[in-house]
Every structure is written in structure tokens, then in C-alpha cells.
C-alpha positions as CSV (number, residue, x, y, z in Angstrom):
1,M,0.0,0.0,0.0
2,K,1.2,3.6,-0.9
3,K,-0.1,7.0,-0.7
4,D,-0.3,9.3,-3.8
5,E,1.4,12.7,-3.4
6,N,-0.9,14.7,-5.8
7,T,-4.2,13.6,-4.6
8,N,-5.7,13.1,-1.3
9,K,-6.3,9.5,-1.7
10,I,-5.0,6.0,-0.8
11,V,-4.2,3.4,-3.4
12,V,-4.7,-0.2,-2.1
13,K,-3.6,-3.2,-4.1
14,F,-6.0,-6.1,-3.6
15,N,-6.0,-9.4,-5.6
16,G,-3.9,-8.0,-8.4
17,G,-6.0,-4.8,-8.7
18,E,-5.9,-1.3,-7.3
19,K,-8.6,0.5,-5.4
20,Y,-8.5,4.2,-4.5
21,I,-9.8,5.2,-1.1
22,F,-10.1,8.9,-0.3
23,S,-9.0,9.8,3.2
24,E,-11.9,11.9,4.4
25,D,-14.8,12.0,2.0
26,N,-14.9,8.3,1.3
27,E,-14.4,6.8,4.8
28,A,-17.7,5.0,4.5
29,V,-16.6,3.5,1.2
30,L,-13.4,2.3,2.7
31,S,-15.2,0.6,5.5
32,M,-17.5,-1.2,3.2
33,D,-14.7,-2.3,0.9
34,E,-12.6,-3.6,3.9
35,T,-15.6,-5.5,5.1
36,A,-16.2,-7.1,1.7
37,A,-12.5,-7.8,1.4
38,A,-12.4,-9.5,4.8
39,S,-15.4,-11.6,3.8
40,E,-13.9,-12.7,0.5
41,S,-10.6,-13.4,2.2
42,A,-12.3,-15.5,4.8
43,E,-14.2,-17.4,2.1
44,E,-11.1,-18.0,0.1
45,S,-8.7,-18.9,3.0
46,F,-11.0,-21.4,4.9
47,D,-12.1,-24.8,3.7
48,W,-15.2,-26.2,5.5
49,I,-15.0,-29.9,6.2
50,L,-18.3,-31.6,7.2
51,P,-18.0,-34.3,9.8
52,D,-18.4,-37.9,8.7
53,P,-21.3,-39.6,10.5
54,A,-19.5,-42.9,10.9
55,G,-16.3,-41.2,12.1
56,S,-18.3,-39.1,14.5
57,D,-19.7,-42.2,16.1
58,D,-16.1,-43.7,16.5
59,K,-14.8,-40.5,18.0
60,T,-17.8,-40.4,20.4
61,K,-17.2,-43.9,21.4
62,S,-13.5,-43.2,21.9
63,S,-14.1,-40.0,23.8
64,L,-16.4,-41.7,26.4
65,S,-15.0,-41.9,29.9
66,P,-13.6,-45.3,30.8
67,Y,-15.6,-45.1,34.1
68,V,-19.0,-44.9,32.3
69,V,-20.7,-48.3,32.4
70,K,-22.3,-49.1,29.0
71,T,-26.0,-50.0,29.0
72,K,-25.5,-53.2,27.2
73,K,-22.8,-54.5,29.5
74,T,-24.9,-53.5,32.5
75,K,-27.7,-55.7,31.2
76,D,-25.3,-58.6,30.7
77,T,-23.9,-58.2,34.2
78,G,-27.4,-58.2,35.7
79,K,-28.2,-61.4,33.8
80,L,-24.9,-63.0,35.2
81,K,-25.8,-62.0,38.7
82,G,-29.2,-63.4,38.4
83,F,-27.7,-66.7,37.1
84,K,-25.3,-66.9,40.1
85,K,-28.2,-66.4,42.5
86,I,-30.2,-69.1,40.8
87,T,-27.3,-71.6,41.1
88,F,-26.2,-70.6,44.6
89,I,-29.5,-70.9,46.5
90,P,-30.1,-74.6,45.6
91,S,-26.6,-75.6,46.5
92,M,-26.9,-73.9,49.9
93,W,-30.2,-75.7,50.7
94,I,-28.7,-79.0,49.5
95,S,-25.7,-78.5,52.0
96,I,-28.1,-77.8,54.8
97,L,-30.3,-80.8,54.0
98,L,-27.2,-83.1,53.8
99,A,-26.0,-81.8,57.2
100,V,-29.4,-82.5,58.8
101,V,-29.6,-86.0,57.3
102,V,-26.0,-86.9,58.5
103,G,-26.6,-85.5,62.0
104,T,-29.9,-87.4,62.4
105,S,-28.3,-90.6,61.2
106,L,-25.4,-90.3,63.7
107,G,-27.9,-89.5,66.5
108,F,-29.9,-92.7,65.7
109,I,-26.7,-94.8,65.6
110,V,-25.5,-93.5,69.0
111,L,-29.0,-93.9,70.5
112,K,-29.2,-97.5,69.2
113,T,-25.7,-98.3,70.6
114,V,-26.5,-96.9,74.1
115,T,-29.8,-98.7,74.1
116,G,-28.3,-101.9,73.0
117,Q,-25.7,-101.8,75.9
118,D,-28.4,-101.1,78.4
119,M,-30.5,-104.0,77.2
120,A,-27.5,-106.3,77.3
121,E,-27.0,-105.7,81.0
122,P,-30.4,-105.3,82.6
123,G,-29.0,-105.8,86.2
124,A,-26.1,-103.4,85.9
125,V,-25.9,-100.3,88.0
126,P,-24.4,-97.1,86.4
127,A,-21.1,-96.1,88.0
128,S,-22.4,-92.6,88.8
129,T,-25.4,-93.9,90.8
130,P,-24.8,-93.1,94.5
131,S,-26.9,-96.0,95.7
132,N,-25.6,-99.6,95.6
133,S,-29.1,-101.1,95.3
134,V,-29.7,-103.5,92.4
135,P,-33.1,-105.0,91.3
136,L,-33.5,-108.7,92.1
137,K,-36.4,-111.1,91.5
138,D,-38.5,-112.2,94.5
139,E,-37.6,-115.9,95.2
140,S,-41.0,-116.5,96.7
141,G,-42.5,-117.0,93.2
142,G,-44.2,-113.7,92.7
143,G,-41.5,-112.5,90.3
144,T,-41.6,-109.0,91.7
145,A,-38.4,-106.9,91.7
146,L,-37.3,-106.0,95.2
147,G,-34.7,-103.2,95.9
148,V,-31.7,-104.5,97.9
149,S,-28.6,-102.8,99.1
150,N,-25.1,-103.7,100.3
151,A,-24.5,-103.3,104.0
152,P,-23.3,-99.8,105.0
153,A,-19.7,-99.6,106.1
154,L,-19.1,-99.8,109.8
155,K,-16.2,-97.9,111.5
156,A,-14.8,-99.9,114.4
157,F,-12.2,-98.7,116.8
158,V,-10.2,-101.8,117.8
159,V,-7.2,-102.9,119.8
160,Q,-4.9,-104.8,117.4
161,G,-2.4,-107.4,118.5
162,G,-0.4,-107.8,115.4
163,I,-0.4,-108.4,111.6
164,Y,0.9,-111.6,110.0
165,S,1.3,-112.7,106.4
166,K,0.5,-116.4,107.3
167,E,-2.5,-117.7,109.2
168,K,-0.5,-120.2,111.2
169,A,1.6,-117.5,112.7
170,A,-1.5,-115.6,113.8
171,Q,-3.0,-118.8,115.3
172,S,0.2,-119.4,117.2
173,V,0.1,-116.0,118.8
174,R,-3.6,-116.4,119.6
175,D,-3.0,-119.7,121.4
176,S,-0.2,-118.1,123.5
177,L,-2.7,-115.4,124.7
178,S,-5.4,-117.9,125.7
179,D,-4.4,-117.9,129.4
180,T,-4.6,-114.1,129.8
181,G,-8.4,-114.0,129.4
182,V,-8.1,-111.4,126.7
183,P,-10.3,-112.2,123.7
184,V,-8.3,-112.9,120.5
185,K,-10.0,-113.0,117.1
186,I,-8.3,-113.5,113.8
187,T,-9.6,-111.5,110.8
188,Q,-8.3,-111.3,107.3
189,L,-7.8,-107.9,105.8
190,E,-6.7,-108.1,102.2
191,D,-3.8,-110.6,102.2
192,K,-2.9,-110.2,105.9
193,Y,-4.1,-111.8,109.1
194,V,-4.8,-109.4,111.9
195,L,-5.3,-110.2,115.6
196,L,-8.1,-108.2,117.2
197,L,-8.0,-108.0,121.0
198,G,-10.9,-105.6,121.9
199,V,-13.3,-102.9,120.7
200,A,-14.2,-99.4,122.0
201,E,-16.6,-96.6,121.0
202,S,-13.9,-94.1,119.9
203,M,-10.2,-93.8,119.0
204,E,-9.3,-92.3,122.4
205,A,-11.1,-95.2,124.2
206,A,-9.4,-97.8,122.0
207,K,-6.0,-96.1,122.9
208,S,-6.8,-96.3,126.7
209,L,-7.8,-100.0,126.3
210,A,-4.6,-100.8,124.4
211,V,-2.5,-99.1,127.1
212,Y,-4.3,-101.1,129.7
213,M,-3.4,-104.4,127.9
214,K,0.2,-103.3,127.5
215,G,0.3,-103.1,131.2
216,Q,-0.5,-106.9,131.2
217,N,2.5,-107.5,128.9
218,I,0.4,-107.9,125.8
219,D,1.6,-106.2,122.6
220,S,-1.3,-104.1,121.5
221,F,-2.1,-101.1,119.3
222,W,-5.2,-99.0,118.7
223,K,-6.5,-98.6,115.2
224,E,-9.6,-97.7,113.2
225,I,-10.9,-100.3,110.8
226,S,-13.8,-100.1,108.3
227,F,-15.9,-103.2,107.9
228,S,-18.2,-103.5,104.9
229,G,-20.3,-106.3,103.3
230,T,-18.7,-108.3,100.6
231,S,-21.7,-110.5,99.6
232,K,-23.3,-109.8,96.2
233,K,-26.7,-110.8,97.4
234,G,-27.3,-107.6,99.3
235,L,-29.9,-106.9,102.0
236,T,-33.5,-105.8,101.8
237,S,-34.7,-102.5,103.3
238,K,-36.2,-104.5,106.3
239,E,-32.9,-106.3,106.8
240,I,-30.9,-103.0,106.5
241,Q,-33.1,-101.5,109.2
242,Y,-32.6,-104.5,111.5
243,L,-28.8,-104.3,110.9
244,K,-28.9,-100.7,112.1
245,D,-30.6,-101.8,115.3
246,L,-28.0,-104.5,115.9
247,T,-25.2,-102.0,115.2
248,A,-26.6,-99.5,117.7
249,V,-26.5,-102.2,120.5
250,Y,-23.0,-103.2,119.4
251,Q,-21.7,-99.6,119.8
252,M,-23.3,-99.2,123.2
253,L,-21.9,-102.5,124.5
254,S,-18.5,-101.5,123.1
255,E,-18.5,-98.3,125.2
256,K,-19.9,-100.0,128.3
257,T,-17.4,-102.9,128.3
258,A,-14.3,-100.9,127.5
259,S,-15.2,-98.4,130.2
260,S,-15.7,-101.2,132.7
261,I,-12.4,-102.9,131.8
262,I,-10.3,-99.7,132.2
263,D,-12.4,-98.6,135.1
264,T,-13.8,-95.3,133.8
265,E,-17.3,-93.9,133.9
266,S,-19.6,-94.8,131.0
267,S,-21.5,-92.1,129.2
268,I,-24.4,-94.3,128.2
269,K,-27.3,-94.8,130.5
270,G,-28.6,-98.2,131.3
271,E,-32.1,-97.4,130.2
272,K,-30.8,-96.6,126.7
273,L,-29.0,-99.9,126.4
274,K,-32.0,-101.8,127.8
275,S,-34.3,-100.1,125.2
276,G,-31.9,-101.0,122.4
277,I,-31.7,-104.7,123.5
278,E,-35.5,-104.9,123.7
279,K,-35.9,-103.5,120.2
280,V,-33.6,-106.2,118.8
281,E,-35.5,-109.0,120.7
282,K,-38.9,-107.8,119.3
283,H,-37.8,-108.4,115.7
284,S,-39.3,-111.3,113.8
285,A,-37.2,-114.2,112.6
286,I,-34.5,-113.3,110.1
287,E,-34.1,-115.4,106.9
288,N,-30.6,-114.0,106.1
289,K,-28.3,-116.6,107.8
290,N,-25.4,-114.1,108.3
291,L,-27.7,-111.5,109.8
292,A,-29.2,-114.2,112.1
293,Q,-25.8,-115.1,113.4
294,M,-25.0,-111.5,114.1
295,E,-28.3,-111.2,116.0
296,K,-27.3,-114.2,118.1
297,A,-23.9,-112.6,118.8
298,I,-25.5,-109.4,120.0
299,K,-28.0,-111.2,122.2
300,E,-25.3,-113.3,123.8
301,A,-23.1,-110.2,124.4
302,S,-26.0,-108.4,126.0
303,S,-26.8,-111.4,128.2
304,L,-23.1,-111.6,129.3
305,Y,-22.9,-107.9,130.1
306,L,-26.0,-107.9,132.2
307,S,-25.0,-111.1,134.1
308,S,-21.9,-109.7,135.7
309,T,-19.7,-106.6,135.9
310,D,-16.4,-108.3,136.6
311,T,-13.5,-108.1,134.1
312,A,-13.8,-111.7,133.0
313,S,-17.4,-111.2,131.9
314,Q,-16.5,-107.9,130.1
315,Y,-13.8,-109.8,128.2
316,K,-16.3,-112.4,127.2
317,T,-18.7,-109.7,126.1
318,Q,-16.0,-108.2,124.0
319,S,-15.3,-111.6,122.4
320,K,-18.9,-111.7,121.2
321,L,-18.6,-108.2,119.8
322,L,-15.5,-109.2,117.9
323,D,-17.6,-112.1,116.4
324,F,-20.1,-109.5,115.3
325,L,-17.4,-107.6,113.4
326,G,-16.2,-110.8,111.7
327,L,-19.8,-111.6,110.6
328,Y,-20.3,-108.0,109.4
329,S,-17.6,-108.5,106.7
330,N,-19.6,-111.5,105.3
331,L,-22.8,-109.6,104.7
């Protein structure tokens, strides 16, 4: 572009041609020409490219966010989840059903085993049962089951003369003491033979009686021994009650005779002893042979005690009481 010196105009070269624009009078013309030139230049310098529909879809697809879940895949995922639920629920119920069936079967097997063992041993008593009673049939012919029990243990406070491994040795010592007047009874405890020389109502009384015998040059010791029945037949409730009555008289006579021998005052009144003896005598006949012999020993001891109060009679009474203890072990 250049400006002419002679005229007040501007020469513009545009697309190979020249156009003259006057500086003042033709400002409007210049503006219009410039606008037209800008439009033509824009039309000539820009190429408009229309978007391809197929390509647009591809760009849209590629421009989607990777975090957007597509509708089609969401539907497929829903179908997959539904399929998993349909297959999981039956398998879960099958597992529960199998567990119930297996547990029930094991329960029936255990119950049958326990029931079979109980039926195999109808007369057996469980180890946890506190009572020793066992059902036995009535031998009178009625066939009724009667409850029987073993004899309760009896604690005896005795004067012991010695323990021997052989019976002959014990018998030899017994024979050597025959002249002293002291009662000597041999009883077997486990695999030993024990010499019993007397009885008392307590450990202190047995100690006093043993000391008295030592003063007569008799080797003696005091000891507590528990006697219990060893027979498997057992005793009826009536026989058990009678045994308790016999034992009560035994204990009173033990105290009375020991006190008389060592010359101490007895704590048992005569009326109480008399009442106990009368209670024993009023009992009906006893069918149990062992119990009948024990009854005989107590009655003879009572008779001897009441007949005389001298030391010889007291020793004889003690001898019958020792017989009672020996018979007690055979119940």
C-alpha cells in the first residue's frame, strides 16, 4: 500500500488490482470495501469440512469416559448376577439338607448303641449312681423286683495285737494269749491276718484300752478299721433297718465294756441300752443266715454284760462283739 502525493487518496492493491480510497470523504466506502475484502478473504482462506457420521460415532465412542458403564454391559452383568443367585441358592439348601440327614443318622446310631448296651446288661448299675441297690427277683415265686442294698460300712475302733502274712503264725500268737483272758480273734484284711483283742466306741477309748493291755505284757495297738459287706446278694430294706438296730446295740456295748475294763465312767445310761436290746429282741425271725448269726452274737453279748460286771465277763462280752465284726464282713 502507498499514498499518492498529488491527490488526497490512498491506493490499495488487492487481488492484483488497485482501489482508491479517499482519506476523508470516502471513509464509508473504505469501511464497506474492507468488510467485503475480509469476507472474501475468509471465504477464500478457509475450507469447511463436514463431519463424517461414521467417524463421529467412532470419536464419540473413543471419547467416552472409561468409568462410564455401558448400558448393554450392565444388562449382561445383571443377567450374570441373576444366574449366580439361581445356582447358589439350591446348592446352599442341599448342603443344609445333607447336614441334617447326616446329623440325624449319627444320632440314631448313638442312641441305638447306648440302648443296646443297656439291654445287654439289665441288672447293671451305672457307676455314677450313689446307691448300691440292684433289682433282684423275688424268690417266693411272685417274680416282683425288690430293691436290695449292700451293708453300709461300719467304722470300728479296735485294739490290734499284730499283723501276720501267714494264718498259722497268727494262730500261734492267739494260742499263746489264751491264758490271759483277753479275747483274741483272727480276721483277714486283704492278704494279711490281723489279731483283734478288743473294741471301743472311739479312738481315744481304744487307745486307753490298748495301754491297759500293754500293762499286762500284751503287745497291742489302737486302730480304726472299716468293715463292709462283701456279699453280692445284698440286703432288703427291712434287713438293713434291722442291721442298724444291731449295730446300735454293738456300739453301746463296746462303750460299756471298754469303760468297765479300764475302770472309767460310762457315758451311756442303762435305760438306753435296755431299750436297744428290747428293740432287737422284738424283731421277727430273720431269713438271712449271716444276719441271724449277728443277731445271736449281740443277744449273747447283751446277756453276758447284764449277768456280771467283773473283768472276765467284760472280756467275754468283747469276744462276742468281735464275732459281730467278723460276721459283718460276710454280709
